[in-house]
C-alpha angles and dihedrals in degrees: 000000000000116000090222091055092049090047090051091047091050092049091048093050089055097052117114094251095048092048091048091053095043096044097046122091092212108028099071095055091048092049088048089050090051090051092048093048090051091047091049091054095042100043093035093057090045091052092049091056092044093050089050090051093054091049106264108144092013109179097029098078135340118249087251092057091047091050093047093048093050104035096099092047090046093058094040088054090048092052093048092046093050094047093049092042093052091051092048090048092049092054093058105014097143090054094047098048091061097040110106094206091052091047092051091046097048102027102042115010104042095049090049093047092045093051090046091051094048088052090051092049091050097046106032095089092052092046091054093054089076122076093244130027113251120247087244091060090050091047092051091049091050091046091054091049090053092047092052090049088052091048091052091047092051091048092051090050095053096092092047100048120075 
């Protein structure tokens, strides 16, 4: 692990906000709740679009309509998840930067899932102009579902991996 990264993590853990969260008996659970609410909105809206892409609920709404209906909630969830996640990270930064499950979640899986979702958001309207969704659209939707499952798995493993 880079000395600069550990120094940054140590500095971050000792900021006023991080100390207030870590030292409080009630703040950490509420910050965690905030992060989970944001994740539920963000990942939940992503999953709804992905399921629509792979054909679940076919006939109710097109993937484009699902995406359009959820886009505002998707980005609100993203903002809440990032804000809560940054506060959680700050409270225990030196622990997180050396945790393999956290590094996989944040360093590999989330960027892949985020890129995949941005591609979906950019292309879903074009995909829905054709009578049938292309196999590529379905594959990308399925890929994002698998990536989110991997992100959630890595997140659940964080407390158990040292």
